[in-house]
C-alpha positions as CSV (number, residue, x, y, z in Angstrom):
1,X,-172.0,-8.0,19.6
2,X,-168.3,-8.7,20.1
3,X,-166.2,-5.6,20.2
4,X,-162.5,-5.6,19.5
5,X,-161.1,-2.1,19.2
6,X,-163.5,-0.7,21.9
7,X,-162.4,-3.4,24.3
8,X,-158.8,-2.6,23.6
9,X,-159.3,1.1,24.2
10,X,-161.2,0.5,27.5
11,X,-159.0,-2.3,28.8
12,X,-155.9,-0.3,28.2
13,X,-157.0,2.0,31.0
14,X,-158.3,-0.6,33.4
15,X,-155.8,0.3,36.2
16,X,-156.9,3.9,36.0
17,X,-160.6,2.9,36.1
18,X,-159.9,0.9,39.3
19,X,-159.2,4.3,40.9
20,X,-162.7,5.5,39.8
21,X,-164.5,2.8,41.8
22,X,-162.6,3.5,45.0
23,X,-162.5,7.2,44.7
24,X,-163.9,9.0,47.9
25,X,-166.2,11.1,45.7
26,X,-167.7,8.1,44.0
27,X,-168.0,6.1,47.3
28,X,-169.7,9.2,48.9
29,X,-172.4,9.1,46.2
30,X,-172.8,5.3,46.6
31,X,-173.3,5.4,50.4
32,X,-175.0,8.8,50.5
33,X,-172.3,10.5,52.6
34,X,-171.0,12.9,50.0
35,X,-171.6,16.5,51.2
36,X,-174.0,18.6,49.1
37,X,-171.4,21.3,48.9
38,X,-169.0,19.0,47.0
39,X,-171.9,17.6,44.8
40,X,-173.0,21.2,44.1
41,X,-169.5,22.0,42.9
42,X,-169.4,18.9,40.8
43,X,-172.7,19.5,39.2
44,X,-171.8,23.0,38.1
45,X,-168.5,21.9,36.6
46,X,-170.0,18.9,35.0
47,X,-172.8,21.0,33.5
48,X,-170.1,23.2,31.8
49,X,-168.2,20.1,30.8
50,X,-171.3,18.7,29.0
51,X,-171.6,21.7,26.8
52,X,-168.1,21.1,25.5
53,X,-168.6,17.3,25.4
54,X,-171.6,17.8,23.1
55,X,-169.5,19.9,20.7
56,X,-167.1,16.9,20.4
57,X,-170.0,14.7,19.2
58,X,-171.2,17.5,16.9
59,X,-167.7,17.6,15.2
60,X,-167.9,13.8,15.0
61,X,-171.2,14.0,13.2
62,X,-169.6,16.4,10.6
63,X,-166.7,13.9,10.1
64,X,-168.8,10.7,10.0
65,X,-168.1,8.2,7.2
66,X,-171.7,7.3,6.7
67,X,-175.3,8.1,7.7
68,X,-175.4,5.5,10.5
69,X,-172.3,7.0,12.2
70,X,-173.7,10.5,11.7
71,X,-177.0,9.4,13.4
72,X,-175.2,8.0,16.4
73,X,-173.0,11.0,16.9
74,X,-176.0,13.3,16.4
75,X,-178.1,11.2,18.7
76,X,-175.6,11.6,21.5
77,X,-175.7,15.4,21.1
78,X,-179.5,15.2,21.6
79,X,-179.2,12.8,24.6
80,X,-176.6,15.0,26.3
81,X,-178.5,18.3,25.8
82,X,-182.0,17.0,26.5
83,X,-181.6,14.1,28.9
84,X,-178.3,14.1,30.8
85,X,-178.3,17.9,31.2
86,X,-181.9,17.7,32.3
87,X,-180.9,15.5,35.3
88,X,-178.3,18.2,36.1
89,X,-180.9,21.0,35.9
90,X,-183.1,19.1,38.3
91,X,-180.3,18.6,40.8
92,X,-179.2,22.2,40.5
93,X,-182.8,23.4,41.2
94,X,-182.9,21.2,44.3
95,X,-179.5,22.6,45.3
96,X,-180.7,26.2,44.9
97,X,-178.3,26.8,41.9
98,X,-179.6,29.4,39.5
99,X,-178.6,29.1,35.8
100,X,-177.1,32.6,35.8
101,X,-174.9,31.4,38.7
102,X,-173.6,28.6,36.5
103,X,-173.0,30.9,33.5
104,X,-170.9,33.1,35.7
105,X,-168.9,30.2,37.1
106,X,-165.3,29.8,36.0
107,X,-164.5,26.4,34.4
108,X,-161.9,24.7,36.6
109,X,-158.4,24.2,35.2
110,X,-158.8,20.4,35.2
111,X,-162.1,20.7,33.4
112,X,-160.7,23.1,30.8
113,X,-157.7,20.8,30.2
114,X,-160.0,17.8,29.7
115,X,-162.4,19.4,27.3
116,X,-159.6,21.2,25.4
117,X,-157.9,17.8,24.8
118,X,-161.1,16.2,23.5
119,X,-161.9,19.2,21.2
120,X,-158.3,19.2,19.9
121,X,-158.7,15.5,19.0
122,X,-162.1,16.2,17.4
123,X,-160.9,19.1,15.3
124,X,-157.5,17.6,14.2
125,X,-158.3,13.9,13.8
126,X,-160.9,11.5,12.5
127,X,-164.0,9.6,13.8
128,X,-161.9,6.7,15.3
129,X,-159.9,9.1,17.4
130,X,-163.0,11.0,18.4
131,X,-164.6,7.8,19.6
132,X,-161.4,6.9,21.6
133,X,-161.5,10.2,23.3
134,X,-165.1,10.1,24.4
135,X,-165.5,6.4,25.2
136,X,-163.9,6.6,28.7
137,X,-166.3,9.3,29.9
138,X,-169.4,7.7,28.4
139,X,-168.8,4.1,29.5
140,X,-167.1,4.8,32.8
141,X,-170.2,6.5,34.2
142,X,-172.3,3.5,33.4
143,X,-169.7,1.1,34.9
144,X,-169.4,3.3,38.1
145,X,-173.2,3.3,38.5
146,X,-173.5,-0.4,38.0
147,X,-170.6,-1.1,40.4
148,X,-172.4,1.0,43.0
149,X,-175.6,-1.0,42.6
150,X,-173.7,-4.3,42.6
151,X,-172.0,-3.4,45.9
152,X,-175.2,-1.8,47.5
153,X,-178.5,-2.4,45.7
154,X,-180.3,0.0,48.0
155,X,-178.2,2.9,46.7
156,X,-180.7,3.5,43.9
157,X,-183.3,4.4,46.5
158,X,-181.3,7.1,48.2
159,X,-183.5,10.2,48.3
160,X,-180.8,12.5,46.9
161,X,-178.2,10.5,45.0
162,X,-180.5,7.6,43.8
163,X,-181.6,9.5,40.7
164,X,-178.0,10.1,39.6
165,X,-177.2,6.4,40.0
166,X,-180.4,5.2,38.3
167,X,-179.7,7.6,35.3
168,X,-176.3,6.2,34.5
169,X,-177.4,2.6,35.2
170,X,-180.4,2.9,32.9
171,X,-180.9,0.7,29.9
172,X,-181.3,3.7,27.7
173,X,-177.9,5.0,28.7
174,X,-176.4,1.5,28.2
175,X,-178.0,1.3,24.7
176,X,-176.4,4.6,23.8
177,X,-173.0,3.3,24.9
178,X,-173.5,0.1,22.8
179,X,-174.1,2.3,19.8
180,X,-171.0,4.3,20.5
181,X,-168.9,1.1,20.7
182,X,-170.5,-0.1,17.4
183,X,-169.4,3.0,15.6
184,X,-166.0,2.9,17.2
185,X,-165.6,-0.5,15.5
186,X,-166.8,0.9,12.2
187,X,-164.6,3.9,12.4
188,X,-161.5,1.7,13.2
189,X,-162.2,-0.9,10.5
190,X,-159.1,-1.6,8.5
191,X,-156.7,0.4,10.7
192,X,-153.3,-1.2,11.4
193,X,-152.2,-2.3,14.9
194,X,-150.0,0.8,15.3
195,X,-152.9,3.1,14.6
196,X,-155.1,1.2,17.1
197,X,-152.4,1.6,19.7
198,X,-152.7,5.3,19.2
199,X,-156.4,5.0,19.8
200,X,-155.6,3.1,23.1
201,X,-153.3,6.0,24.1
202,X,-156.0,8.6,23.4
203,X,-158.4,6.6,25.6
204,X,-155.8,6.3,28.3
205,X,-155.3,10.1,28.3
206,X,-159.0,10.7,28.5
207,X,-159.2,8.2,31.4
208,X,-156.5,10.1,33.3
209,X,-158.5,13.3,32.7
210,X,-161.6,11.5,34.1
211,X,-159.6,10.5,37.2
212,X,-158.5,14.1,37.6
213,X,-162.1,15.3,37.3
214,X,-163.0,13.2,40.3
215,X,-160.0,14.5,42.2
216,X,-161.0,18.1,41.2
217,X,-164.5,17.6,42.4
218,X,-163.4,16.0,45.7
219,X,-161.0,18.9,46.4
220,X,-163.2,21.5,44.8
221,X,-160.2,22.8,42.8
222,X,-160.3,26.0,40.8
Protein backbone atom coordinates (compact mmCIF):
# COMPACT_ATOMS: atom_id res chain seq x y z
CA UNK A 1 0.00 0.00 0.00
CA UNK A 2 1.17 3.51 -0.78
CA UNK A 3 1.14 5.86 2.18
CA UNK A 4 0.97 9.61 1.85
CA UNK A 5 0.35 11.22 5.22
CA UNK A 6 2.36 8.63 7.15
CA UNK A 7 5.33 9.16 4.85
CA UNK A 8 5.07 12.92 5.28
CA UNK A 9 5.00 12.58 9.07
CA UNK A 10 8.01 10.26 9.14
CA UNK A 11 10.08 11.97 6.43
CA UNK A 12 9.56 15.30 8.17
CA UNK A 13 11.82 14.01 10.95
CA UNK A 14 14.42 12.22 8.80
CA UNK A 15 17.33 14.34 10.04
CA UNK A 16 16.43 13.57 13.64
CA UNK A 17 16.16 9.86 12.81
CA UNK A 18 19.68 9.95 11.35
CA UNK A 19 20.84 10.67 14.89
CA UNK A 20 19.10 7.50 16.13
CA UNK A 21 21.12 5.24 13.85
CA UNK A 22 24.47 6.67 14.96
CA UNK A 23 23.64 7.11 18.63
CA UNK A 24 26.21 5.45 20.93
CA UNK A 25 23.47 3.63 22.84
CA UNK A 26 22.03 2.15 19.65
CA UNK A 27 25.49 1.30 18.28
CA UNK A 28 26.31 -0.37 21.60
CA UNK A 29 23.33 -2.69 21.25
CA UNK A 30 24.26 -3.42 17.63
CA UNK A 31 27.85 -4.47 18.36
CA UNK A 32 27.16 -5.87 21.83
CA UNK A 33 29.42 -3.42 23.66
CA UNK A 34 26.70 -1.54 25.56
CA UNK A 35 27.16 -1.99 29.30
CA UNK A 36 24.49 -3.98 31.13
CA UNK A 37 24.24 -1.12 33.63
CA UNK A 38 23.05 1.28 30.90
CA UNK A 39 20.73 -1.32 29.40
CA UNK A 40 19.28 -2.07 32.83
CA UNK A 41 18.51 1.63 33.29
CA UNK A 42 16.97 1.77 29.80
CA UNK A 43 14.78 -1.28 30.37
CA UNK A 44 13.34 0.07 33.61
CA UNK A 45 12.59 3.46 32.07
CA UNK A 46 11.21 1.91 28.88
CA UNK A 47 8.99 -0.41 30.92
CA UNK A 48 7.44 2.60 32.65
CA UNK A 49 7.16 4.36 29.31
CA UNK A 50 5.22 1.46 27.80
CA UNK A 51 2.50 1.71 30.45
CA UNK A 52 1.84 5.32 29.42
CA UNK A 53 2.27 4.51 25.72
CA UNK A 54 -0.47 1.86 26.00
CA UNK A 55 -2.78 4.49 27.52
CA UNK A 56 -2.34 6.65 24.41
CA UNK A 57 -3.55 3.78 22.21
CA UNK A 58 -6.44 3.15 24.61
CA UNK A 59 -7.56 6.76 24.24
CA UNK A 60 -7.17 6.36 20.48
CA UNK A 61 -9.53 3.37 20.58
CA UNK A 62 -12.12 5.46 22.42
CA UNK A 63 -11.90 8.19 19.74
CA UNK A 64 -11.79 5.88 16.72
CA UNK A 65 -14.00 6.76 13.75
CA UNK A 66 -14.90 3.17 12.93
CA UNK A 67 -14.58 -0.43 14.07
CA UNK A 68 -11.42 -1.14 12.05
CA UNK A 69 -9.60 1.82 13.55
CA UNK A 70 -10.76 0.81 17.01
CA UNK A 71 -9.49 -2.74 16.43
CA UNK A 72 -6.02 -1.51 15.40
CA UNK A 73 -5.67 0.81 18.39
CA UNK A 74 -6.94 -1.92 20.73
CA UNK A 75 -4.66 -4.48 19.11
CA UNK A 76 -1.66 -2.30 19.84
CA UNK A 77 -2.65 -2.10 23.51
CA UNK A 78 -2.66 -5.89 23.64
CA UNK A 79 0.65 -6.16 21.72
CA UNK A 80 2.36 -3.70 24.07
CA UNK A 81 1.08 -5.23 27.30
CA UNK A 82 1.43 -8.88 26.29
CA UNK A 83 4.30 -9.01 23.78
CA UNK A 84 6.61 -6.00 23.99
CA UNK A 85 6.48 -5.82 27.77
CA UNK A 86 7.05 -9.57 27.96
CA UNK A 87 10.43 -9.07 26.26
CA UNK A 88 11.18 -6.44 28.89
CA UNK A 89 10.19 -8.77 31.71
CA UNK A 90 12.49 -11.46 30.34
CA UNK A 91 15.42 -9.07 30.18
CA UNK A 92 14.72 -7.66 33.61
CA UNK A 93 14.71 -11.18 35.04
CA UNK A 94 18.09 -11.84 33.44
CA UNK A 95 19.36 -8.53 34.79
CA UNK A 96 18.17 -9.37 38.28
CA UNK A 97 15.54 -6.63 38.33
CA UNK A 98 12.55 -7.36 40.57
CA UNK A 99 9.17 -5.92 39.60
CA UNK A 100 8.84 -4.12 42.93
CA UNK A 101 12.15 -2.41 42.10
CA UNK A 102 10.65 -1.06 38.88
CA UNK A 103 7.50 0.07 40.68
CA UNK A 104 9.62 2.08 43.13
CA UNK A 105 11.72 3.65 40.36
CA UNK A 106 11.16 7.32 39.57
CA UNK A 107 10.31 8.03 35.96
CA UNK A 108 13.09 10.18 34.52
CA UNK A 109 12.29 13.76 33.51
CA UNK A 110 12.82 13.14 29.78
CA UNK A 111 10.58 10.07 29.97
CA UNK A 112 7.88 11.98 31.85
CA UNK A 113 8.01 14.86 29.36
CA UNK A 114 7.66 12.50 26.40
CA UNK A 115 4.72 10.52 27.79
CA UNK A 116 3.01 13.70 29.02
CA UNK A 117 3.24 15.15 25.51
CA UNK A 118 1.68 12.07 23.91
CA UNK A 119 -1.07 11.85 26.52
CA UNK A 120 -1.89 15.53 26.08
CA UNK A 121 -2.22 15.00 22.32
CA UNK A 122 -4.41 11.95 22.94
CA UNK A 123 -6.74 13.68 25.41
CA UNK A 124 -7.04 16.99 23.58
CA UNK A 125 -6.95 16.00 19.90
CA UNK A 126 -8.25 13.39 17.49
CA UNK A 127 -7.16 10.06 15.97
CA UNK A 128 -4.98 11.67 13.27
CA UNK A 129 -2.97 13.60 15.85
CA UNK A 130 -2.70 10.52 18.06
CA UNK A 131 -1.28 8.55 15.13
CA UNK A 132 1.21 11.33 14.40
CA UNK A 133 2.39 11.30 18.02
CA UNK A 134 2.94 7.53 18.21
CA UNK A 135 4.28 6.77 14.73
CA UNK A 136 7.88 7.87 15.45
CA UNK A 137 8.25 5.50 18.39
CA UNK A 138 6.56 2.54 16.74
CA UNK A 139 8.30 2.78 13.38
CA UNK A 140 11.73 4.02 14.50
CA UNK A 141 12.36 0.92 16.62
CA UNK A 142 11.67 -1.27 13.60
CA UNK A 143 13.94 0.84 11.40
CA UNK A 144 16.71 0.89 14.01
CA UNK A 145 16.61 -2.91 14.34
CA UNK A 146 16.59 -3.41 10.57
CA UNK A 147 19.50 -0.98 10.14
CA UNK A 148 21.45 -2.94 12.76
CA UNK A 149 20.89 -6.18 10.84
CA UNK A 150 21.74 -4.53 7.53
CA UNK A 151 25.06 -3.29 8.90
CA UNK A 152 25.85 -6.44 10.88
CA UNK A 153 23.72 -9.52 10.12
CA UNK A 154 25.32 -11.44 12.99
CA UNK A 155 23.94 -9.00 15.58
CA UNK A 156 20.73 -11.07 15.79
CA UNK A 157 22.77 -13.92 17.26
CA UNK A 158 24.26 -11.90 20.11
CA UNK A 159 23.57 -13.88 23.32
CA UNK A 160 22.23 -10.85 25.17
CA UNK A 161 21.06 -8.17 22.72
CA UNK A 162 20.04 -10.46 19.86
CA UNK A 163 16.56 -11.04 21.29
CA UNK A 164 15.91 -7.29 21.47
CA UNK A 165 17.00 -6.81 17.86
CA UNK A 166 15.00 -9.79 16.58
CA UNK A 167 11.87 -8.60 18.38
CA UNK A 168 11.77 -5.22 16.68
CA UNK A 169 12.83 -6.60 13.28
CA UNK A 170 10.16 -9.33 13.38
CA UNK A 171 7.49 -9.58 10.73
CA UNK A 172 4.78 -9.39 13.40
CA UNK A 173 6.10 -6.04 14.59
CA UNK A 174 6.34 -4.80 10.98
CA UNK A 175 2.75 -5.89 10.30
CA UNK A 176 1.54 -3.96 13.35
CA UNK A 177 3.30 -0.86 12.05
CA UNK A 178 1.71 -1.30 8.62
CA UNK A 179 -1.71 -1.34 10.27
CA UNK A 180 -0.81 1.79 12.20
CA UNK A 181 0.16 3.56 8.97
CA UNK A 182 -3.08 2.37 7.40
CA UNK A 183 -5.24 3.92 10.10
CA UNK A 184 -3.13 7.09 9.99
CA UNK A 185 -4.18 7.47 6.36
CA UNK A 186 -7.79 6.76 7.29
CA UNK A 187 -7.75 9.23 10.18
CA UNK A 188 -6.19 11.95 8.00
CA UNK A 189 -8.50 11.45 5.02
CA UNK A 190 -9.93 14.75 3.82
CA UNK A 191 -7.66 16.91 5.97
CA UNK A 192 -6.24 20.05 4.38
CA UNK A 193 -2.55 20.66 3.80
CA UNK A 194 -2.32 23.03 6.77
CA UNK A 195 -3.76 20.39 9.09
CA UNK A 196 -1.38 17.75 7.72
CA UNK A 197 1.54 20.06 8.40
CA UNK A 198 0.40 20.16 12.03
CA UNK A 199 0.56 16.35 12.04
CA UNK A 200 4.10 16.53 10.67
CA UNK A 201 5.02 18.92 13.49
CA UNK A 202 3.55 16.57 16.11
CA UNK A 203 5.63 13.75 14.60
CA UNK A 204 8.72 15.94 14.67
CA UNK A 205 8.23 16.71 18.34
CA UNK A 206 7.79 13.02 19.16
CA UNK A 207 10.98 12.28 17.21
CA UNK A 208 12.86 14.84 19.29
CA UNK A 209 11.56 13.17 22.44
CA UNK A 210 12.73 9.82 21.01
CA UNK A 211 16.23 11.23 20.50
CA UNK A 212 16.17 12.62 24.02
CA UNK A 213 15.17 9.18 25.32
CA UNK A 214 18.31 7.66 23.79
CA UNK A 215 20.39 10.50 25.27
CA UNK A 216 18.72 9.97 28.64
CA UNK A 217 19.46 6.25 28.54
CA UNK A 218 23.10 6.76 27.53
CA UNK A 219 23.67 9.30 30.28
CA UNK A 220 21.37 7.54 32.76
CA UNK A 221 19.70 10.84 33.55
CA UNK A 222 17.23 11.26 36.38
